[in-house]
N, C-alpha and C positions, 0 to 999 in steps of 0.2 A: 869550652863548648858545652852547652846545656845538654845533659843526657837525654836520649830519645824517650826513655821511660822514666817517669817519676812516680813514686808511691804516693797515693792519696791518703789523707788522714783518715782515721777510723770514722765511719758514719759521715762521709763528706756531704756537704750541702750541694744543691743543684748548681750554684754558681761555680763551685770548684770543679764539678764534673764537666760542666760546659766549657770552662776555661781549658781544662786538660784535653777535652775532645778537640777544640779548635786548635790548640797548640800542636797536637799530634797530626791533625789534618794538614796544617801548614808545613810541618816537617816532611810529611809524605809527599806533598805536592812539590816541594823544592827538590827533594831527592829524586823524584820521578823525572822531573824536568832535566836533571843533570845526568840521567842515565844510570843512577846508582841503584834504582829499583827496577827490576824487570819482572814481568808476569811469569809465574810458574804454573805448569799444568797441575792443578790441584782441585779438589772438590770445592763447591761454594763455601766460602768462609762466612762466619757469623760476624757482622759488623757491630761496633759499639752503637747502641741505640739509647738516646737520651729519653725518648718517649716511645712507649709501645703503642703503635697505632691500632685502631679497632680492627677486629677480624673482618676479612672480606674486602678491606679497602686496598686499592692497588698502590703500593709504595714504589716510587721511582727512585733510581739511584741519584744521590745528591750530586749536583754539579759543583765542581770547584769554582771558586770565584775567578772570573776572567781578569787578566792583566792588561787587556787591550784598552787603550785610552781612546775615547771617542767624544765628539762634541755634537750636541743636537741644537740646531738653530733654525730660525725662519719657519716655524710651524704655522700652518694656516688655522683658521678657526675650527674647522672640522677635526683637524689633528689634535688641537688643544683639548677639545671636548672628549675625543677618543681617549687620550692619555689620562685626562682627569678622571674619567669614568673607570679606567683601568686601575688607577691608584685607589679610587674610592672602593672598588670591589675588593682589592687586597686588604684595605683597612677594615672594611666591614667583616671580612673573613677572620682577620686577626682578632678584632674586638669580640665578635660573637663566639669564637673558639675560646678566647680567654675567659669570657663570662661563663661558658658552659663548663670548662675545666675547673673554674673556681667553685661553681655550685656543686659539681660532682664531688670535689674534695670535701666540701662541707657536709654533703649528704652522706658520704661514706665514712664520716667521722675521722678524717685524716687530720691529726693534730699537729703534724709537721708544718713547717712554714711552706705554704703553697705558693710557688712562683708560676702562676698560670701563664704569665707573659712568655716565660722561657719555653714552657710546654707548647703553647700555641705556635710560637715561632718555629720550634722543632718539627711540629706536625706539618706546617706549611713547607718547610724545607724538604721533608720527606716526600712531599707530593709536588715538588718543583713549582711552588707558588710564590717564591721570592722574586721580586722584580729586579731587573738590571743585573742579573748574575752573569749573563753572557757578554757583558761589556762594562767597563769602568768609565762612567760618564764624568767628563770635566765640565764644570760650569753648571747651569741649571738642569735639574732633573725634570723631564717631561711629566706633566701632571702634578707637580709639586709647586705650590704658589708661595711667594714670599709672605710670611706671616702665619703659615700653617702651624698648628699646635699639635704636640704629641705628648703622651703621658709616659711612654716607655721607650728606653733606648733600643730595645729589641725591635720595636716597630720601625725605627730608623734603619735598622739593619735589613729588615724585610723589604723595605721600599728602595733600598740602595742609596739612601740619602747620606748615611754615615755607616760604614761597614764594620766598625770596631765595637765590641760589646762593652769594653771598659776604657780602652785607650782614647785619649782626647784627639789624637791626630790620625786620620785615615790616609793611607798612602799606598802606592804601588812600590814594592821593594825593588832594590837594585837588581836582584836576581830575576825578577819578573819583568822589569822594564825593558823595552826594546833598545833604549839608549844606554842601558847598564847603569842608570842613575835613578835613585828613588824620586818619586813625584808625589806631592801631597795633593789631595782633592778636597778634604773637608776637615773642620775642627769643631769641637764642642767646648764652649766657654761655660764652665760650670761653677766658677768661683773657688775651685779647689786649690789654686796656686796663689799664694799670698803676694807674689810679685806681679800679678796681672794688673793692667791699668785699662779700664774700659770706659770710653767716652762716647759710645755709640758708633758714630761714623768712623772714628779713629780708635783702634784697638792695639794695645801693646800686649801681645800674647807670650806667655812663658812656655818654653819648650818642655818636653817631658823627660822624666828620669831624674835620678838623684834624690828622691824623696824616701823618707822612712814611712813604710805603709801604716805603721801604728800611730806615729806622732803627726803625720801629714805635714812634715817639714823637711826641708832639704838637709841632707847629712853628708853628701859628697858633691863634687862638681859634675855638672852635666857634660855630656860629650856630643860632638857634632856628628851624630850617626842616627840611623833609623829615621823616625819621624822628624827629628830636628834637621837633619840633612835634607830631608824631602821638602821641608818648607823653604830652605835656602835655595834648592834647585827650582822650585816652583817660582820663586822670585826671579831667578836668573832667566827663566823661559817665559815669564809674564803670564803664568797660568793662574786663573781665578781660583779662589778657595771658597767653598760653601761654609758659612758660619751659622752654627746652631747654638743658641744661648739657653741655659737652664735658669729658670726663675722659680723661687719658692712660691707654692700655691696651696692653700688649704683645701681647694676643691679637687686636688689631684690624689689619686690612690696611693702615690708614692711620695707625696709632699712637694713635688716640683713638676713643672711643665717645661717642655722643650719647644722653643720657637725657632723656625727657620727664618733667619734675618737677612738672607740674601748673599750676594757675592762680594768678596773683598779681594784686594791684591796686596801681597807682601811688598812693601816698598823699601824696607831696610831691616837689618838684623845686626846684633852685636852680642858679645859676651859681657855680662855685667856681674857685679857682686850683689847677690840677693840679700834679703833682709835677714836670712839665717847665717850669712857670712860665707856662702859657697857660690861658686860660679854658676850662673844660669844664662841660657840663651834667650834673648828677647827678640820678638819679631813685631815690627810696626806694620800694621795692616790698615788699609784705607778702603772704605766702602765705595763701590763703583756707583757713580751717579745715575739717575734716571730710573731707579727701581721703586717698587711700591714701598710704602712705609714699613718699618721694621715691626715685627710682631711684639717684641718687648716694649717698644715705644708706645704702641697702641694699648698694650696691657697696662702700662704705668699711667697713660693718659686717662684710661677708663677708670682706674682706681682713684685718680685725683678728682674726676668728675663726680664720683659718688660722694666725696667728702666736701669739696668746695668748688662748685660749678663755676662761680663767677671769676675765680682766680685763673681758670683755664679758658673759659669762653664767656667773656663779659657781655657779649651781644649775640643775638641769633635765636635765642629761645623764645618761642611764642607762647608756650605753656609748659609747665613742669608736670602736669598730669591732665591729659585730655580725657581720662576716664572719670575725672571728678570723684575719685575715691571708690569707684565701683570695682576696681581691680585691687588685689592685695598689694601689688607693686605699682608705683606710679609709672605712667607712660608719657614720656616727654615729647614735645614737638619742637623741632629745630629747623630753621630755614635761614641760611645766610646767602642764598642764591638770588631770590626775587621776593615779590610781595605776596605770593600765594599763601593762604592760610585755610584752605578748604577743610582739613580734618577737624577744625573747630566748629564747622557748620553742621555737623552730623550729631545726632543723639548717639551717645556711646552705650553699647550693649555688651556687657561682659559675658552674658549667656544668651544663646538664641531663644527666640520666643516661638514655640511649636504651636500649630493649630490644635485647639482643644479636641476636635474630632479625631485627630490622629493619635493622641497619646492618652486621653482620659480612660482610666481603668485598665490600661495596658500592663501596668506592673502586676496587678493582682492576677490578670490572665496568664502571666508568665510563671506563676507558681509562688510568687512572693520572694523574699530575700532569704539569706542564710540565717541560721540560728546560732552562730558561733558566739561564745561568751567573751572570748578575747580576739586577738588577731586571727584571721582565717588561716587554715592549714589545708594541705592537700586532702581531698575527700569531702569538702563541704560543697554545697549546692553551686556556689559561684565558680569554684574550680571546675566542677562538672560541665558547666555551660561553656567554659573555655577549652573544652576537650581534655579535661583532667589535669590541667596546669593553670597557674596564674599568668597574667599577662606581663608582670614586671618582676625584676629582681629586688633585693632588699634596699638598693639605692634609688629605686624608682625608675630605672632604665627599662625600656621595652625589651623583653627577651627575644621575641621574633615577631615579624609582622604577620597579621592574620586578616582574613576578610572582615572579621568583626571581633572586638575584644569586649568582654563583659567585666565591668567593675562592680564592686559592691555598691548598693544603692540605699535609698532612704528607708526601705523596709528590711534592711539587713540589721542584725543585732550586733555586729562587730563595731568596734570604736572607730573614730576618725583616724586613728593612727594605723589602721589596717593597711598593710602594704598593697592591697588590691584596690586602694583608693588613691589614684594619682592625678589623672587629668582633671577630675572634678574639683580639685582644690584650686584651680586657676593658675595665674601667672606665678612663676617662681624665679623669674629673671627680670632684670631692669631693661626694658625695651625702650627704644627711641625711634619715633617716626622722623625722618629727615628728608630734606629736599636735595635732589641731585640733578645736574644738567644732563646726565646720561639716561637716567631711568625715571625721572620725575620724582614722585614720592617713593620712598623705600623705608625699610625697617632694619635696625641694627641693635645689637645688645651691648650693654656695658659689662656684662658678665661673660666669662668663658663658659660656653655651653658644651657639655659632654655629649658625645654621640649616643643616640638612643634615648635621650631624655626629652620629656614633654616641654613644649615651648608655649603654645597658646591654642585657642580654638577659633575656628571660623564662626563668626556670630552675625546675626541679622534677624529678619523676620522670615520664618520658614513658611513656605507656601506649598499647598497641595498641588498635584499635577494640574488640576482644573484651574486653580487660582493663578498658577505661574503662566498658563497660556494667556490669560486675560491681561496680566501685568506686562508680559513680554510685548504685547501689542502697543503698549504705551512707550516702549523704548527704555524702560527702567533697567537699572543695573542688577542682573541676577547672577548668582553663583550657582552653577549646576554641579552637584557632587559626582554625577556619572561621567563627567568629562576628565576628572583627575586620573592620570594613568596609575595603575596599581603598583606604585613604587614600594609599597610595603613588602612586596615579594622579595626585594633585595635585602631587607633587614633580617638577619638571621639565616641567610642562605649559606650553608656550609657543605653542599653536596660535592664540592671539589675535594674535600677531605673525607667526608662520609657519604659515599655514593647512595647508601640506603636512605639518606635524608630526602624527604618529599615535602614540598611546599604545602602548608596546611590549606585545606579547603573548608574547614569548619572552625568556628561557628560561621555559618553562611548567612547571607542576607539576600532578600529579593532584589529585583532590579530597582535602582534608586531613581525615581522619576520626579522627586520634589526639587525645589529650588530655594535659594536663600536670597531674599530681597535686601540689598544693602544700599539702596538708593536714598534712604532716609535715616536709617539707623545701622550702625556697624561697629566694628572694633578694630584693634590694631592689625589683625591678620589680613584685613582687606588691602593693606598697603605693601604686602610682600611683592617683590618684583618677580617677573617670569624668567625662567632659565631652562634650557634643554639639558643642563647639567646642574641640577639644583642641590642645595645643601640641607633641605628639609623635605619631608613628605607627609602625606595625609594618611592617618589611620582612623578608621571608623570605630567608634566606641559607644557602648550603651551603659547607662547606670541609673537613670531616673525614670525609665519606662522600658517596656519590652516589645515595642513595635519596631521590628528590625528594618522596616522600610523607611524609618526616620532616625538614623543614628546621628551622633555628634561627629563633627569633622575636626578631629584633634590633630595638631601639627607636632611632629617629632623631628629631632635633629638626625640627619643621616651621617654626619661626621662631626668631629670636634670643630666647633665654630669659635674662632678667637674673637675677643672684644672688638667692636666697631667694624666688623665685617658684615656686609649686607646679607640679609637673609633672602634666599630665593627659592621659589617653588615652581614645579612644572604644572601649569594650568591645563595642559593637554591642548585642546583646540584654541588657537589664538585668534581672537576676533575683537569686536568692538567692546565687549564687556570687560576684557582684560585691560584694554586701553583706558576705559573709564575709571578703573580702580586706581591706576597709577599716574594718570595725567595731572 
């Protein structure tokens, strides 16, 4: 039997501390359930804390993970939107906390390896913000879509998709199961086992155990116990297994990205002789039909499209760049549904054209730009306009949504590499306008887009309030900025952990009464489909003038958006002008 207490090595890293914490918590839970631990009348004890929360924040007692197996099915549209928004809220909290903790460690000169993902997850656990802790879900997780992308395993734990920090098999142990048998619920295929065979819809998964942690090879025979037995029992009872695959990615902070690839069933298992000469358990798993395409398949397809488009899609492309070189990245047009080719009939505007009367001389009136010799730092004029901080982190991700974000402009002395110049640089992702039977025209990306990053700008002919009234009478297609809901409020919202957090109300802008005419000239943003649960949002940005009544409409990702997933935005009021954009 493993001793309850094990000494940690000198100066342990956070992974070691977290593993020991989880191990002790598991032992305590098992012994408590068996009646081996009883409460004693004693003063409040001090619990092991992985992260010290901020003073003044209310820390709740951490819930033990439930062993109750439940299945969620037949959700209506409203329920699907509700759970998707619930998951998105948790993901935003995790990502914004991680970014905040990472920046705090850098600012404080912490030279140790900063595992901000572990700290963010621990803070969320302290405040009871992990999802699905009160039940162990079998099958699909409400609010999680096939193809969703994650950069950290801890995020999978927070959402209840896969509850193991390191182990590849997540299961309910025999001691916790109502039947007295272990039941597996999910696995991660990371390529760590040399005996795995992965053909997409058919997967031969190697059980766990028997490996040398240093050589990453098997050194003893595996046993039919723990997660291995749980997979066999799940096969016997016909229980679906969630499969998450890890793929190497240069755009990931950890060098890999995790895709939820849907539900599989174990159809066979056997003990085999592995490549290292030791016995390994193998499980043949088959993907259940009728699901959305796998995230890993779309990821690989998008990578192939970037290299050799004709080998993947020999027909269907009407244009490889409707921007005609006006964008940094080409914007393709694809239609294999019908004969429509409307996007080719409009003049492409990479940047909106503002009325001269609205912006002329407005930069000088705002006091000019900063005089930074190099990249801007806290204390310069542009930081002051943003409330004493810049709008973006060092990777270009939006720190938190604001009514208005000021970027450095043409009258600033800082170089183009300044981290406060982000959205003005234009497209950084390969976008594609495509035709769909469900939504008409839509937009998708060939790249994996990280949450909080800039995507593109709404562009067209900007009209003054007086001009827009006249044009509206002609029935032309107008985009009205004041109709977009303030979903920027959601990005950076962390008051669930830090109650003292207040959504920023500065820099402010006056009421936005202008409109953007996209009836003759437009850009790729005009083809984003509408959704009440969107994956992108509008952030107002200034950089080339200081008339706050005419900001740029910049679009940012609200979540990690996997390749080939349609980009959707909340237009607010749905009427004829939205239909005109996508029809």
